[in-house]
C-alpha positions as CSV (number, residue, x, y, z in Angstrom):
1,M,22.4,13.1,28.1
2,T,22.0,14.6,24.8
3,E,18.9,14.6,22.9
4,E,18.4,13.3,19.7
5,P,16.5,15.9,17.3
6,D,13.0,14.9,16.1
7,T,12.1,14.8,13.0
8,A,11.1,18.5,12.8
9,D,14.4,19.5,13.5
10,L,15.6,17.1,10.6
11,I,12.9,18.9,8.5
12,S,14.7,21.9,9.4
13,D,17.8,21.3,8.6
14,Q,17.0,20.0,5.3
15,S,15.2,22.7,3.9
16,S,17.9,25.2,5.3
17,A,20.7,23.2,3.5
18,S,19.2,23.2,0.0
19,A,16.3,24.3,-2.1
20,L,13.2,21.6,-1.6
21,P,13.0,20.1,-5.0
22,N,10.1,20.0,-7.3
23,V,8.4,16.5,-8.0
24,I,5.8,15.1,-9.9
25,I,4.7,11.8,-8.7
26,G,3.1,9.2,-10.8
27,G,-1.0,9.6,-9.4
28,T,-2.2,6.8,-10.9
29,P,-2.5,4.5,-8.1
30,L,-5.2,7.5,-6.4
31,L,-7.8,6.8,-9.0
32,G,-10.7,4.6,-8.1
33,R,-10.5,1.9,-5.4
34,L,-7.3,2.4,-3.3
35,T,-5.2,-0.9,-3.3
36,G,-2.2,-1.4,-0.9
37,I,-0.2,1.0,-3.2
38,G,-2.8,3.7,-3.8
39,H,-2.6,3.3,0.2
40,Y,1.0,4.5,0.6
41,T,1.1,7.0,-2.5
42,R,-1.9,8.8,-0.4
43,Q,-0.3,8.8,2.5
44,L,3.2,9.9,0.9
45,V,1.5,12.9,-0.8
46,S,-0.5,14.1,2.1
47,A,2.4,14.2,4.3
48,L,5.1,15.6,1.7
49,H,2.5,18.6,1.4
50,R,1.9,18.3,5.2
51,Y,5.6,19.1,6.5
52,Q,6.4,21.5,3.6
53,L,9.2,19.0,2.2
54,V,8.9,20.0,-1.2
55,S,8.7,23.1,-3.3
56,R,6.2,21.7,-5.8
57,L,3.9,18.9,-6.4
58,R,2.0,17.8,-9.4
59,L,0.3,14.3,-9.7
60,W,0.8,13.2,-13.0
61,G,-1.7,10.0,-14.7
62,D,-0.4,8.4,-17.1
63,I,-1.4,10.9,-20.3
64,S,-1.5,14.1,-18.3
65,F,-1.6,15.8,-15.1
66,I,-4.6,15.1,-12.9
67,D,-7.4,17.2,-11.9
68,D,-7.0,18.8,-15.0
69,D,-3.7,19.9,-15.2
70,A,-3.4,21.9,-11.6
71,V,-1.1,22.9,-9.8
72,L,-2.0,20.3,-6.6
73,T,-3.3,22.4,-4.1
74,D,-4.4,22.8,-0.3
75,E,-8.0,21.9,-1.5
76,T,-7.0,19.2,-3.8
77,I,-4.7,17.9,-1.6
78,G,-7.4,16.2,1.1
79,V,-8.7,14.1,-1.6
80,V,-5.4,12.1,-1.0
81,A,-5.2,12.8,2.8
82,G,-8.6,11.7,3.2
83,A,-10.0,9.2,0.9
84,N,-10.1,8.3,-2.6
85,A,-11.7,10.8,-5.3
86,E,-14.8,7.8,-6.0
87,T,-14.9,7.4,-1.6
88,V,-15.2,10.8,-0.8
89,A,-17.7,11.7,-3.8
90,A,-20.2,9.5,-2.7
91,D,-20.5,10.1,1.1
92,V,-22.6,12.6,0.9
93,D,-22.8,13.2,4.9
94,S,-19.2,14.5,5.0
95,A,-19.7,17.5,2.4
96,D,-16.9,19.2,3.0
97,A,-14.1,21.2,1.1
98,D,-12.0,18.3,0.9
99,S,-15.3,16.0,-0.8
100,N,-15.8,19.0,-3.2
101,A,-12.1,18.6,-4.2
102,G,-12.7,14.9,-4.4
103,K,-15.9,15.3,-7.0
104,R,-13.7,18.0,-9.2
105,L,-10.9,15.3,-9.1
106,S,-12.7,12.6,-10.0
107,S,-14.8,14.0,-12.6
108,G,-11.6,15.4,-14.5
109,S,-10.4,12.1,-14.6
110,T,-12.9,10.0,-15.3
111,W,-12.8,9.7,-19.3
112,K,-9.0,8.8,-18.3
113,Q,-9.9,6.3,-16.2
114,A,-12.4,4.7,-18.3
115,I,-9.7,4.1,-21.0
116,R,-7.5,2.7,-18.5
117,Q,-9.5,0.3,-17.6
118,Q,-10.8,-0.9,-21.1
119,A,-7.2,-0.8,-21.8
120,A,-6.8,-3.4,-18.8
121,K,-9.3,-5.9,-20.6
122,S,-7.0,-7.8,-22.7
123,Y,-3.2,-8.3,-23.6
124,T,-3.5,-6.1,-27.1
125,A,-5.2,-3.2,-25.3
126,A,-2.9,-3.1,-22.7
127,R,0.4,-2.9,-25.0
128,W,-1.0,-0.3,-27.4
129,Y,-2.2,2.4,-24.5
130,T,1.2,2.0,-22.7
131,Q,3.1,2.5,-25.9
132,I,0.5,5.2,-26.2
133,S,1.2,6.6,-22.8
134,E,4.8,6.7,-22.9
135,R,5.0,8.6,-26.0
136,V,2.7,11.2,-24.8
137,A,4.3,11.4,-21.6
138,A,7.7,11.6,-23.1
139,Y,6.6,14.8,-24.7
140,R,4.4,16.4,-22.0
141,L,6.7,15.7,-19.1
142,K,9.9,17.1,-21.1
143,P,9.6,20.8,-20.1
144,F,9.8,19.5,-16.3
145,T,13.1,17.3,-17.0
146,R,15.7,20.4,-15.9
147,D,14.1,21.3,-12.1
148,H,11.2,18.3,-11.7
149,V,11.9,14.8,-9.7
150,Y,9.7,12.0,-11.2
151,H,9.0,9.6,-8.5
152,S,6.9,6.3,-9.5
153,P,5.5,4.9,-6.4
154,N,4.2,1.8,-8.6
155,F,6.8,0.3,-10.8
156,I,5.9,2.1,-13.7
157,L,8.3,4.9,-15.2
158,P,7.9,6.6,-18.4
159,P,10.5,8.1,-20.2
160,Y,11.8,10.8,-18.0
161,P,15.7,11.7,-19.0
162,G,15.4,14.0,-16.0
163,P,16.3,13.0,-12.2
164,K,13.6,10.2,-11.4
165,V,13.3,8.0,-8.4
166,I,10.7,4.7,-8.3
167,T,9.7,2.7,-5.6
168,V,9.8,-0.5,-5.8
169,H,7.8,-2.5,-3.0
170,D,8.2,-5.9,-3.8
171,L,9.4,-8.7,-6.7
172,S,6.5,-10.5,-7.4
173,V,6.2,-9.6,-11.1
174,L,9.3,-11.3,-11.4
175,R,9.4,-14.1,-8.7
176,Y,5.7,-14.6,-9.2
177,P,4.2,-13.4,-12.5
178,E,1.7,-16.4,-12.4
179,F,0.0,-13.8,-9.9
180,H,-0.2,-11.4,-12.3
181,R,-2.2,-10.5,-15.7
182,R,1.0,-10.6,-18.7
183,Q,1.0,-7.0,-19.6
184,M,1.4,-6.3,-15.7
185,V,4.5,-8.2,-15.8
186,E,5.9,-6.3,-18.8
187,V,4.9,-3.2,-17.5
188,C,6.2,-3.6,-14.1
189,E,9.4,-5.3,-15.2
190,A,10.1,-2.8,-17.9
191,G,9.9,0.2,-15.4
192,I,12.2,-1.9,-12.8
193,R,14.8,-2.1,-15.6
194,R,14.7,1.1,-16.8
195,A,15.2,2.8,-13.5
196,I,18.4,0.0,-13.1
197,E,19.8,1.4,-16.6
198,E,19.1,4.9,-16.3
199,D,20.8,5.4,-12.5
200,A,17.4,5.9,-11.0
201,Q,17.5,6.1,-7.3
202,I,15.1,3.1,-5.7
203,I,13.1,2.8,-2.9
204,V,12.2,-0.3,-1.6
205,D,10.1,-0.7,1.6
206,S,12.1,-3.3,3.4
207,D,15.8,-5.0,3.7
208,V,14.6,-8.2,2.4
209,V,13.6,-6.5,-0.9
210,R,16.4,-4.4,-1.2
211,Q,18.6,-8.2,-1.1
212,E,16.3,-9.7,-3.5
213,L,16.5,-7.0,-5.9
214,L,20.6,-6.6,-5.4
215,A,20.8,-10.5,-6.2
216,E,17.9,-10.5,-9.1
217,F,19.9,-7.6,-11.1
218,S,23.9,-8.1,-9.6
219,L,23.6,-4.4,-8.1
220,I,25.3,-2.7,-5.7
221,D,23.4,-0.7,-3.5
222,V,24.9,2.6,-3.8
223,N,21.3,4.2,-5.5
224,I,19.1,2.0,-3.0
225,T,17.4,3.3,0.2
226,T,15.4,1.3,2.7
227,V,12.3,3.1,3.4
228,P,10.2,1.2,5.6
229,L,6.4,2.3,5.5
230,A,4.3,3.7,8.4
231,P,0.6,2.8,9.9
232,D,-1.9,5.6,9.2
233,E,-2.3,7.7,11.8
234,R,-5.6,7.3,13.1
235,C,-4.5,3.3,13.7
236,R,-4.3,2.6,17.5
237,P,-6.0,0.7,20.5
238,R,-9.4,1.1,21.0
239,S,-11.7,0.5,23.3
240,E,-15.0,-2.4,23.0
241,A,-16.8,0.9,23.5
242,E,-15.4,2.8,20.7
243,C,-16.0,0.0,18.6
244,R,-19.3,-0.8,19.2
245,S,-21.2,0.6,16.4
246,T,-19.3,-0.8,13.7
247,L,-19.2,-4.3,15.9
248,R,-23.0,-4.2,15.7
249,R,-23.2,-3.5,11.5
250,F,-21.8,-6.5,11.5
251,D,-22.7,-8.6,14.1
252,L,-19.8,-9.3,15.5
253,S,-17.8,-9.4,19.4
254,Y,-14.6,-7.3,20.9
255,G,-12.1,-10.0,20.3
256,G,-13.8,-12.3,19.0
257,F,-13.8,-12.7,15.4
258,F,-10.2,-13.3,13.0
259,L,-9.6,-10.6,10.3
260,F,-8.1,-10.3,6.8
261,V,-7.2,-7.2,4.9
262,G,-6.0,-7.0,1.1
263,T,-6.9,-8.2,-2.2
264,V,-8.4,-11.7,-2.9
265,E,-5.7,-13.0,-4.5
266,P,-3.7,-16.1,-5.1
267,R,-0.6,-13.9,-3.8
268,K,-2.0,-13.3,-0.3
269,N,-2.7,-17.3,0.5
270,L,-6.3,-17.3,1.1
271,S,-6.9,-21.0,-0.1
272,R,-4.8,-22.0,2.1
273,V,-6.3,-19.9,5.1
274,F,-9.8,-21.0,4.0
275,E,-8.7,-24.5,4.6
276,A,-6.7,-24.1,7.8
277,Y,-10.4,-22.7,9.0
278,R,-12.8,-24.9,8.0
279,V,-11.0,-27.5,9.3
280,G,-10.1,-26.1,12.6
281,R,-14.3,-24.9,12.4
282,E,-15.5,-28.6,11.7
283,E,-12.9,-29.8,14.9
284,K,-14.6,-27.1,16.9
285,L,-11.1,-25.6,17.6
286,F,-12.6,-22.3,17.8
287,D,-16.2,-20.9,17.0
288,W,-14.6,-17.4,15.6
289,P,-16.0,-15.7,12.4
290,L,-13.8,-15.2,9.5
291,V,-14.2,-11.7,8.2
292,V,-12.7,-10.4,4.9
293,V,-12.3,-7.0,3.9
294,G,-10.5,-6.4,0.0
295,G,-11.3,-6.5,-4.0
296,R,-11.1,-9.2,-6.1
297,G,-8.0,-9.9,-7.7
298,W,-6.7,-11.3,-10.7
299,K,-7.6,-15.6,-11.0
300,S,-9.6,-15.4,-7.9
301,A,-11.9,-17.3,-8.4
302,S,-11.1,-20.3,-6.6
303,E,-11.0,-18.3,-4.2
304,H,-14.3,-17.0,-3.9
305,E,-15.7,-20.0,-4.2
306,A,-14.1,-21.5,-0.8
307,L,-15.1,-18.0,0.5
308,E,-18.6,-17.9,-0.5
309,K,-19.1,-21.9,1.0
310,L,-17.5,-20.4,4.6
311,C,-20.1,-17.3,4.3
312,D,-22.7,-20.0,2.8
313,R,-22.1,-21.8,6.8
314,G,-22.2,-18.5,8.7
315,W,-18.5,-19.1,9.1
316,A,-17.2,-16.0,7.5
317,R,-18.5,-12.9,6.4
318,Y,-17.0,-10.9,3.0
319,L,-17.3,-7.4,3.5
320,Y,-15.4,-6.2,0.2
321,Y,-14.2,-2.3,0.8
322,L,-14.6,-0.2,3.7
323,D,-14.5,3.3,4.7
324,D,-11.0,3.7,6.9
325,L,-12.7,4.9,10.2
326,T,-15.0,1.4,10.1
327,L,-11.8,-0.4,9.1
328,H,-9.7,1.1,11.8
329,D,-12.3,-0.1,14.3
330,L,-11.9,-3.7,12.9
331,Y,-8.0,-3.9,13.1
332,A,-8.5,-2.7,16.9
333,A,-11.5,-5.2,17.9
334,T,-9.7,-8.5,16.2
335,G,-8.9,-11.5,18.2
336,L,-6.2,-11.6,14.8
337,L,-5.6,-10.4,12.0
338,V,-4.2,-13.5,9.3
339,F,-1.7,-12.5,6.7
340,P,0.4,-15.4,5.7
341,S,1.2,-14.6,2.5
342,L,3.3,-16.3,-0.2
343,Y,5.3,-13.2,-1.0
344,E,4.8,-9.7,0.6
345,G,7.0,-6.5,0.0
346,F,6.3,-5.1,3.4
347,G,2.4,-5.5,4.5
348,L,0.5,-2.5,5.8
349,P,-2.7,-4.3,7.1
350,A,-0.2,-6.3,9.8
351,V,1.7,-3.3,10.7
352,E,-2.1,-1.3,11.2
353,A,-3.3,-4.4,13.1
354,A,-0.6,-4.0,15.5
355,A,-0.4,-0.6,16.1
356,S,-4.3,-1.0,16.7
357,G,-2.4,-3.2,19.3
358,S,-4.3,-6.7,17.8
359,R,-1.8,-9.7,17.3
360,V,-1.0,-10.6,13.6
361,L,-0.6,-14.2,12.0
362,T,2.0,-13.7,9.1
363,S,4.7,-15.8,7.3
364,L,8.3,-17.4,8.7
365,G,11.0,-15.3,6.4
366,S,8.7,-12.6,5.2
367,A,9.0,-9.2,5.3
368,M,6.8,-8.9,7.7
369,A,8.7,-11.0,10.2
370,E,11.6,-8.5,9.5
371,F,9.2,-5.7,11.4
372,L,6.8,-7.7,13.6
373,G,9.6,-10.0,15.2
374,D,8.4,-12.0,18.0
375,F,4.8,-9.7,18.7
376,A,3.6,-11.7,15.1
377,T,2.6,-15.2,15.2
378,L,5.0,-16.7,12.8
379,V,3.8,-19.5,10.6
380,D,4.8,-21.7,7.2
381,P,2.1,-20.1,4.4
382,L,2.8,-23.2,2.6
383,D,1.6,-25.7,5.9
384,V,-2.3,-25.7,6.4
385,E,-1.7,-27.4,9.4
386,A,0.6,-25.0,10.9
387,I,-1.6,-22.2,9.9
388,K,-4.6,-24.3,11.5
389,K,-2.6,-24.2,15.1
390,G,-2.0,-20.3,14.4
391,L,-5.9,-19.9,14.4
392,Y,-6.5,-21.6,17.4
393,E,-3.6,-20.7,19.9
394,S,-4.4,-16.9,18.7
395,S,-8.2,-17.6,19.6
396,V,-7.3,-19.0,23.3
397,T,-4.0,-17.6,24.1
398,D,-4.0,-13.6,25.4
399,T,-0.2,-12.3,24.8
400,N,0.3,-8.8,26.2
401,Q,4.0,-8.4,24.0
402,D,5.4,-5.0,23.0
403,L,4.6,-3.5,20.5
404,P,7.2,-3.6,17.5
405,K,9.1,-0.1,17.1
406,V,7.3,-0.5,13.7
407,V,4.3,0.7,15.1
408,N,5.6,4.2,16.3
409,R,6.9,5.3,13.0
410,T,5.3,7.8,10.9
411,W,4.3,9.1,7.3
412,Q,6.4,12.0,8.4
413,E,9.2,10.3,8.9
414,V,8.9,8.2,5.7
415,A,7.9,11.6,3.8
416,T,11.5,13.0,5.5
417,E,13.3,10.2,4.3
418,T,11.9,10.3,0.6
419,A,12.3,14.0,0.5
420,A,16.1,13.0,0.6
421,V,16.1,10.6,-1.8
422,Y,14.8,13.6,-3.9
423,Q,17.9,15.0,-2.9
424,K,19.8,12.2,-3.9
425,A,18.3,11.9,-7.1
426,L,19.1,15.6,-8.0
427,G,22.7,16.0,-6.5
428,D,22.9,12.8,-9.6
429,R,22.1,15.1,-12.8
430,P,25.3,15.3,-15.0
431,S,26.3,19.6,-14.6
């Protein structure tokens, strides 16, 4: 029986076949609190660096390189590999080399971050900022176009005549523009169209998004590569004893609460989740508290109003942002991750909860159904009754289904496949 080569062998083969690429990655998702794309960027950058898949790696921050234009080092990569700069800088109890790097990265980027935050407050300011940042990027990135691949992890692709890669996580800005700020829709759509018009290599997280992209733009798939994401390597099943400190902190019982993780915004379908949960509690179908972890999204006032009412009744807890280790405890301890989004290109919380051994409720026909299959409870996200039934059945049924294959996927594999796309981009350069 012939053994299949492991990822390390693939890396070695790739390294010997051709020189490792120089890469610039758009680093703005790493500034401030991390969203889903921020977590993707952090994990990818860390793995590319850790497994030596690139020759040189730098992070671009709209108008300059992050960390005062310094080359990314083992010290600064600690911010990316461990926690975002804001969290690390605030954690005085874990003051190590990585946290010091985090403080420097944060302090070096504070004024730039402040400008971005101000620009986001109005459509006119956002358009002005976009125009200025594109001009600056075109000028400052020009010397790198001969020997660097530019990779946008967040749809935003600056003018770059060299080899380039863009990750299109989903098409929500096109399919559901009402879920996003006007300036975000325009910037992200422009990034996707620029990538297509300039023959950039395109990475998607799932085949669902691949098919949507092909249909939306009438494309052939020669420049599109599906690279599914992976759970954080620290996500694993944990015993009640391992989670005890976290459970005591939030007055929760092991396997006895529902959990939602993600930005509180209309796309996540929380209005229907909250309604299904409220009705289920009033009908005494279950008594598990609902724990919500995530920041405030755009146009989420009604979601927060409904959540506040549940909290006032003692039925829900809103924990806002949590550090990674605490979140991993909750993933392992929850009785059910509730994730019936109206639209997702992948959905890291669902995969990380599954990797932690917890059940998942998610949407029929979604990208998560593609990866989780029979492991998950699949519901019609538009049907409040179906969501309520899923909550109830999960609270009274103990299943021991085999974990889906995606939970065994690693960020080393994600980074290796991404590095292969960089090589394709380099190979596509005109001679």
